[in-house]
C-alpha positions as CSV (number, residue, x, y, z in Angstrom):
1,X,-14.7,104.6,-27.3
2,X,-12.4,103.6,-30.8
3,X,-9.9,100.8,-30.5
4,X,-7.3,103.3,-30.9
5,X,-8.1,105.5,-28.0
6,X,-8.8,103.0,-26.0
7,X,-4.6,101.5,-26.6
8,X,-3.8,105.5,-26.0
9,X,-5.8,105.5,-23.1
10,X,-3.7,106.7,-19.8
11,X,-4.5,103.9,-17.9
12,X,-3.7,101.4,-20.4
13,X,-0.8,103.1,-21.0
14,X,0.5,102.8,-17.2
15,X,-0.4,99.1,-17.4
16,X,2.0,98.7,-20.3
17,X,4.7,100.9,-18.9
18,X,4.8,98.7,-15.4
19,X,4.7,96.1,-17.7
20,X,7.6,96.7,-19.6
21,X,9.7,97.5,-16.0
22,X,8.8,94.1,-14.7
23,X,9.9,92.6,-17.7
24,X,13.4,94.7,-17.6
25,X,15.8,94.4,-20.9
26,X,18.6,96.4,-22.4
27,X,17.7,99.4,-24.5
28,X,17.6,99.9,-27.5
29,X,19.4,102.2,-30.8
30,X,18.3,105.3,-28.8
31,X,20.1,104.1,-25.8
32,X,17.0,105.1,-23.3
33,X,16.9,102.7,-20.9
34,X,13.8,101.4,-18.6
35,X,15.0,103.6,-15.7
36,X,15.3,106.5,-17.7
37,X,12.1,106.2,-19.9
38,X,9.4,107.2,-17.4
39,X,10.5,110.3,-17.2
40,X,10.7,110.6,-21.0
41,X,7.0,109.2,-21.3
42,X,5.7,112.1,-18.7
43,X,7.8,115.0,-20.6
44,X,6.8,113.3,-24.2
45,X,3.6,111.3,-23.9
46,X,1.0,113.6,-25.1
47,X,3.3,114.6,-27.9
48,X,3.6,110.7,-28.9
49,X,-0.2,109.9,-28.6
50,X,-0.7,112.8,-31.0
51,X,1.7,111.5,-33.7
52,X,0.0,108.5,-33.4
53,X,-3.2,109.7,-34.1
54,X,-2.4,111.4,-36.9
55,X,-0.2,108.3,-38.1
56,X,2.8,110.4,-38.1
57,X,4.6,108.1,-35.5
58,X,7.3,106.4,-37.2
59,X,8.7,103.1,-34.9
60,X,12.6,103.7,-34.9
61,X,14.4,100.2,-36.0
62,X,15.1,97.2,-33.6
63,X,18.4,96.1,-32.7
64,X,20.0,93.0,-33.5
65,X,21.2,91.0,-31.4
66,X,22.9,87.3,-31.7
67,X,21.3,84.9,-28.8
68,X,24.1,81.5,-28.4
69,X,21.6,78.1,-29.0
70,X,22.9,74.7,-27.3
71,X,23.8,73.1,-31.2
72,X,26.3,76.3,-31.4
73,X,24.6,78.0,-33.9
74,X,22.1,81.6,-32.6
75,X,18.9,83.2,-32.3
76,X,18.6,86.3,-34.1
77,X,16.5,88.5,-31.4
78,X,15.4,92.0,-32.5
79,X,15.4,94.8,-29.3
80,X,13.0,97.5,-30.0
81,X,13.6,101.2,-28.4
82,X,12.1,100.7,-25.0
83,X,9.4,103.5,-25.3
84,X,7.9,101.5,-28.9
85,X,8.1,98.3,-26.1
86,X,5.5,100.1,-23.9
87,X,3.3,101.3,-27.0
88,X,4.0,97.8,-28.7
89,X,2.7,96.5,-24.7
90,X,-0.6,98.9,-25.1
91,X,-1.6,97.4,-28.0
92,X,-1.1,93.8,-26.9
93,X,-3.2,94.3,-23.5
94,X,-6.2,95.7,-25.8
95,X,-5.8,93.6,-28.5
96,X,-5.4,90.5,-27.1
97,X,-9.1,89.7,-25.1
98,X,-10.4,90.1,-28.5
99,X,-8.7,87.5,-29.3
100,X,-8.6,85.4,-26.9
101,X,-12.5,84.6,-28.3
102,X,-11.1,83.4,-31.2
103,X,-8.6,81.1,-30.2
104,X,-8.5,77.7,-29.6
105,X,-8.0,75.0,-26.6
106,X,-5.6,73.6,-27.8
107,X,-3.1,76.2,-28.4
108,X,-1.1,77.1,-24.9
109,X,1.8,79.5,-26.0
110,X,2.0,83.2,-25.0
111,X,-1.9,83.5,-23.4
112,X,-2.9,84.3,-20.3
113,X,-3.5,81.4,-17.4
114,X,-1.9,79.5,-19.7
115,X,1.5,77.3,-19.4
116,X,3.6,74.9,-21.4
117,X,2.6,72.5,-18.2
118,X,-0.6,72.8,-19.7
119,X,0.3,71.7,-23.0
120,X,2.2,68.6,-21.9
121,X,-0.8,67.4,-19.5
122,X,-3.4,67.7,-22.3
123,X,-0.5,66.1,-25.2
124,X,-0.2,63.2,-22.3
125,X,-4.0,62.8,-22.4
126,X,-4.1,62.7,-26.0
127,X,-1.5,60.0,-25.9
128,X,-3.0,58.1,-23.5
129,X,-6.6,57.8,-25.5
130,X,-4.7,55.5,-28.7
131,X,-3.2,58.5,-30.4
132,X,0.4,56.9,-30.0
133,X,1.3,58.6,-33.5
134,X,2.7,62.0,-33.6
135,X,3.2,64.6,-36.4
136,X,5.8,66.8,-35.6
137,X,6.1,69.4,-37.7
138,X,8.8,72.2,-37.5
139,X,8.5,76.0,-38.9
140,X,11.0,77.1,-40.0
141,X,12.6,79.9,-38.8
142,X,8.9,81.1,-38.1
143,X,9.0,84.6,-36.8
144,X,11.6,85.7,-39.6
145,X,9.5,84.6,-42.2
146,X,5.6,85.4,-41.7
147,X,4.3,87.3,-44.3
148,X,3.0,90.7,-43.6
149,X,0.4,91.1,-46.3
150,X,-1.0,88.2,-45.3
151,X,-0.8,88.5,-41.8
152,X,-2.5,92.3,-41.9
153,X,-5.1,90.9,-44.0
154,X,-6.0,88.2,-41.0
155,X,-5.4,91.1,-38.3
156,X,-7.6,93.3,-40.5
157,X,-10.9,90.7,-40.3
158,X,-10.9,91.2,-36.9
159,X,-9.4,95.1,-36.3
160,X,-12.2,97.6,-38.2
161,X,-9.9,100.6,-37.0
162,X,-7.3,101.4,-39.8
163,X,-5.7,103.7,-37.3
164,X,-4.2,100.3,-35.5
165,X,-3.6,98.6,-38.5
166,X,-1.6,101.0,-39.8
167,X,0.2,101.3,-36.2
168,X,0.6,97.3,-36.2
169,X,2.0,97.4,-39.5
170,X,4.5,100.2,-38.5
171,X,6.1,98.3,-35.8
172,X,6.4,95.4,-38.7
173,X,8.2,97.3,-41.1
174,X,10.5,99.3,-38.8
175,X,13.7,98.0,-40.3
176,X,16.5,96.6,-37.8
177,X,20.2,97.8,-37.5
178,X,23.2,95.3,-37.5
179,X,26.5,96.4,-36.5
180,X,25.2,99.8,-37.5
181,X,24.2,99.8,-41.0
182,X,20.1,99.9,-41.6
183,X,18.0,96.8,-43.1
184,X,14.1,97.0,-44.0
185,X,12.6,94.1,-42.7
186,X,9.8,93.0,-45.5
187,X,9.6,89.4,-43.9
188,X,9.0,88.8,-40.0
189,X,7.7,89.1,-36.7
190,X,10.8,90.0,-35.1
191,X,11.6,87.8,-31.4
192,X,11.9,90.6,-28.7
193,X,9.2,92.7,-29.5
194,X,5.8,93.0,-27.0
195,X,3.5,92.6,-30.0
196,X,5.1,89.6,-31.5
197,X,3.9,87.0,-29.1
198,X,0.3,88.1,-30.1
199,X,0.9,88.1,-33.5
200,X,2.3,85.3,-33.9
201,X,-1.3,83.8,-32.5
202,X,-2.8,85.3,-34.5
203,X,-1.3,83.6,-37.9
204,X,-1.2,80.5,-36.3
205,X,-4.5,80.0,-35.1
206,X,-5.5,79.7,-38.7
207,X,-3.4,76.6,-38.5
208,X,-5.4,75.5,-35.7
209,X,-9.2,76.0,-37.2
210,X,-7.5,74.3,-40.1
211,X,-6.7,71.3,-38.2
212,X,-10.1,71.6,-36.1
213,X,-12.2,71.8,-39.3
214,X,-10.6,67.9,-40.1
215,X,-11.3,67.0,-36.3
216,X,-7.7,66.5,-35.8
217,X,-6.0,66.5,-32.1
218,X,-2.8,68.6,-31.8
219,X,-1.6,70.3,-29.4
220,X,-0.2,73.8,-30.0
221,X,2.6,76.0,-27.5
222,X,3.9,79.2,-30.2
223,X,5.5,77.8,-32.9
224,X,5.8,74.2,-31.5
225,X,3.1,72.0,-32.9
226,X,2.4,68.3,-32.4
227,X,-0.9,66.5,-34.2
228,X,-1.8,63.2,-32.2
229,X,-3.0,60.3,-34.7
230,X,-3.9,56.6,-34.3
231,X,-1.8,54.9,-37.3
232,X,1.1,55.6,-38.9
233,X,-0.7,56.0,-42.1
234,X,-3.0,58.8,-41.0
235,X,-0.1,60.4,-39.5
236,X,2.1,60.3,-42.9
237,X,-1.2,61.2,-44.6
238,X,-1.2,64.2,-41.9
239,X,2.4,65.5,-42.4
240,X,1.6,65.8,-46.2
241,X,-1.4,67.4,-46.8
242,X,-0.5,69.7,-43.8
243,X,2.6,70.7,-44.8
244,X,1.2,71.7,-48.1
245,X,-1.9,73.8,-46.0
246,X,0.9,75.6,-44.0
247,X,3.4,77.1,-47.3
248,X,0.7,77.5,-49.5
249,X,-2.5,79.5,-47.2
250,X,-0.3,80.8,-44.7
251,X,3.1,81.4,-46.4
252,X,5.2,79.4,-43.8
253,X,8.1,77.2,-44.3
254,X,8.1,73.3,-42.9
255,X,11.6,72.2,-42.1
256,X,11.6,68.6,-43.7
257,X,14.6,67.4,-42.6
258,X,13.2,68.6,-38.3
259,X,9.8,67.6,-39.2
260,X,8.9,63.5,-38.2
261,X,6.3,61.2,-38.1
262,X,7.1,59.4,-34.6
263,X,6.2,57.2,-31.9
264,X,6.0,59.6,-28.6
265,X,9.1,58.3,-27.1
266,X,10.7,59.5,-30.0
267,X,10.2,62.9,-29.8
268,X,11.2,65.9,-27.6
269,X,8.4,68.6,-26.6
270,X,9.0,71.7,-24.5
271,X,12.2,70.3,-22.9
272,X,10.0,66.9,-22.1
273,X,10.2,63.2,-23.2
274,X,7.7,60.8,-23.0
275,X,8.4,56.7,-22.0
276,X,5.8,54.2,-21.0
277,X,5.2,52.7,-17.5
278,X,4.2,49.1,-16.6
279,X,0.4,50.3,-17.3
280,X,1.6,51.3,-20.5
281,X,0.2,54.7,-19.8
282,X,2.9,57.4,-21.2
283,X,4.3,59.3,-18.7
284,X,6.2,62.9,-19.0
285,X,10.5,62.9,-17.9
286,X,13.0,65.4,-19.0
287,X,14.9,65.4,-21.7
288,X,18.0,64.2,-22.0
289,X,19.3,67.8,-23.2
290,X,16.9,69.4,-20.5
291,X,19.3,67.4,-17.7
292,X,22.5,67.9,-19.6
293,X,21.7,71.8,-20.0
294,X,20.9,71.6,-16.3
295,X,23.7,70.3,-15.5
296,X,26.1,72.4,-17.4
297,X,24.6,75.5,-15.5
298,X,25.6,73.3,-12.2
299,X,28.9,73.3,-13.5
300,X,29.1,76.8,-13.5
301,X,27.3,77.6,-9.9
302,X,29.6,74.7,-8.3
303,X,32.9,75.7,-10.3
304,X,35.6,75.2,-7.2
305,X,37.7,78.1,-9.0
306,X,34.9,80.6,-8.7
307,X,36.0,83.1,-5.9
308,X,32.4,84.3,-4.2
309,X,31.2,83.8,-0.7
310,X,29.2,80.5,0.4
311,X,26.1,82.4,0.8
312,X,25.9,83.8,-2.4
313,X,26.5,80.4,-4.1
314,X,23.6,78.6,-2.3
315,X,21.7,81.5,-3.0
316,X,22.2,81.2,-7.0
317,X,21.9,77.6,-6.8
318,X,18.3,77.7,-4.8
319,X,17.8,79.9,-8.2
320,X,18.8,77.5,-10.3
321,X,17.3,74.4,-8.7
322,X,13.8,76.1,-7.5
323,X,13.5,76.9,-11.6
324,X,14.0,74.2,-13.2
325,X,12.4,72.1,-10.9
326,X,9.1,74.1,-10.5
327,X,9.2,74.1,-14.5
328,X,9.3,70.2,-14.8
329,X,7.7,69.4,-11.6
330,X,4.8,67.2,-13.4
331,X,7.6,64.7,-14.7
332,X,9.1,61.6,-13.0
333,X,12.3,62.0,-11.6
334,X,12.9,61.2,-8.1
335,X,16.1,58.7,-9.0
336,X,17.7,61.9,-10.8
337,X,16.5,64.3,-8.2
338,X,18.3,61.9,-5.3
339,X,21.6,61.3,-8.1
340,X,21.8,65.0,-8.3
341,X,21.3,66.1,-4.5
342,X,24.3,63.4,-4.1
343,X,26.3,65.0,-6.5
344,X,26.1,68.8,-5.2
345,X,26.8,68.1,-1.8
346,X,29.6,66.6,-3.1
347,X,30.7,69.3,-5.0
348,X,29.7,72.3,-2.1
349,X,32.3,70.5,-0.3
350,X,34.7,70.4,-2.5
351,X,34.5,74.2,-2.4
352,X,34.5,74.5,1.1
353,X,37.5,72.2,2.0
354,X,39.4,74.6,-0.5
355,X,38.1,77.8,1.0
356,X,39.8,76.2,4.8
357,X,43.0,76.1,2.5
358,X,45.8,75.8,5.1
359,X,46.5,72.4,7.2
360,X,45.9,74.0,10.8
361,X,42.4,76.1,9.5
362,X,40.9,72.7,8.1
363,X,42.2,70.7,11.4
364,X,40.1,73.4,13.4
365,X,37.0,73.2,11.4
366,X,36.7,69.9,11.9
367,X,37.2,69.4,15.4
368,X,34.8,72.0,16.0
369,X,32.4,70.2,13.7
370,X,32.9,67.1,16.4
371,X,35.4,65.2,14.3
372,X,37.9,63.6,16.9
373,X,41.4,64.7,17.2
374,X,42.9,61.6,15.2
375,X,40.1,61.8,12.5
376,X,40.4,65.6,11.7
377,X,44.4,65.3,11.9
378,X,44.9,62.4,9.2
379,X,42.4,64.4,7.0
380,X,43.0,67.8,7.4
381,X,46.8,66.6,6.2
382,X,45.4,64.5,3.9
383,X,47.9,64.6,0.6
384,X,45.1,63.9,-1.7
385,X,43.3,66.2,-4.8
386,X,39.7,68.0,-3.2
387,X,37.6,65.7,-4.8
388,X,38.6,62.8,-3.6
389,X,39.1,64.4,0.5
390,X,35.3,65.4,0.1
391,X,34.2,61.8,-0.5
392,X,35.4,60.3,2.5
393,X,33.5,59.5,5.8
394,X,34.9,62.3,8.3
395,X,34.2,64.8,5.3
396,X,30.6,63.7,5.5
397,X,30.3,63.6,8.7
398,X,31.4,67.2,9.2
399,X,29.6,69.2,6.4
400,X,26.6,66.5,6.2
401,X,23.2,67.1,4.9
402,X,21.7,68.4,7.6
403,X,24.5,70.7,7.9
404,X,24.3,72.0,4.3
405,X,20.6,72.4,4.4
406,X,21.2,74.4,7.6
407,X,23.6,76.9,5.9
408,X,21.3,77.2,2.8
409,X,21.8,74.6,0.4
410,X,18.2,73.6,-1.4
411,X,17.5,69.6,-1.3
412,X,16.3,68.7,-4.8
413,X,14.3,66.0,-4.2
414,X,12.7,67.8,-1.2
415,X,11.6,70.6,-2.8
416,X,10.5,67.9,-5.9
417,X,8.6,66.1,-3.6
418,X,7.0,69.4,-2.3
419,X,5.6,70.9,-5.5
420,X,5.4,67.6,-8.1
421,X,2.1,67.8,-9.4
422,X,0.6,64.2,-10.1
423,X,-1.1,63.6,-13.2
């Protein structure tokens, strides 16, 4: 069966639709939603397939949206219409197994059965083998600067089906709608498309092969690539030569202000930073920026002015805590978890104390929770702020850690100890 027919196979298209449906996401410029696209494809599937076979299919422009970044800037995201996302996913499902045979073992981003955790573990392994100088090369706006002709030339080395090549190029040049105005896309693979991760790996696999040819140790996750060497002199030499390769051979741009040669303790990688323990082994911890971002999210969920039921608040906290701890489970962070747990319990006590509102309600609740008349009366009538009262021994006994856990509050340290992966 020809490659295009494998892509258009009904079973492959259905798997693609299921994946796009699971990913959710908003509608593109045509307004057709994830929920509506199933019936639309049922009605127009054969018509779309024939258009693709005859090279008459024309993807719609992507919708440009801007996502806020931590530094106050924004990241541009392109949202294709849902039908185009299904077709892109169908292409990716057929091409991925073909390219997986070519991709480097040192590449971890957007690949089946690979993860950020695996990339960090490999990086630690390399650093602890004596490679303690890091060449951190930052690609400037990678997804926006990929040269279409160079990319398609690389793709055509493996994909010989001209119909598939034509279809992929159509997605690259489909254009973008910005506030109702159309703009051509002469460069880049817009972030947000289902095909973009695979295309980025195909492009950057050229860098991987060059690094392997030079016998350099490296770890790459999408466009985040770190090269590790044994000396500062070697690191500076690699920085110069690899920057030249990236800009001359791949047509990409290196951000000289963000790229650097550094020691492991001076870098941030995939949200982690690194320190040396007593045995002089490098170990991972969450980067300070990652911790601050997590704390900001906690503050939103623990804001006492947020009028929501306690059960909903507890559920949202559980989801945030589980997600964050599961991501950083390989890191050393027991003390951080312990301190954060203490702060969360205090903020939850503030929320509960405010919800009780009236003095009589507070007195009755405290008595019900086993606090004696005198302490319950004094605390209920205390003319102090919520935060001060929440830290008193009476409140800590009444709204104890055990009671909060029964109510649904997740203990970060407990969950961390349960999922922690020793490396």
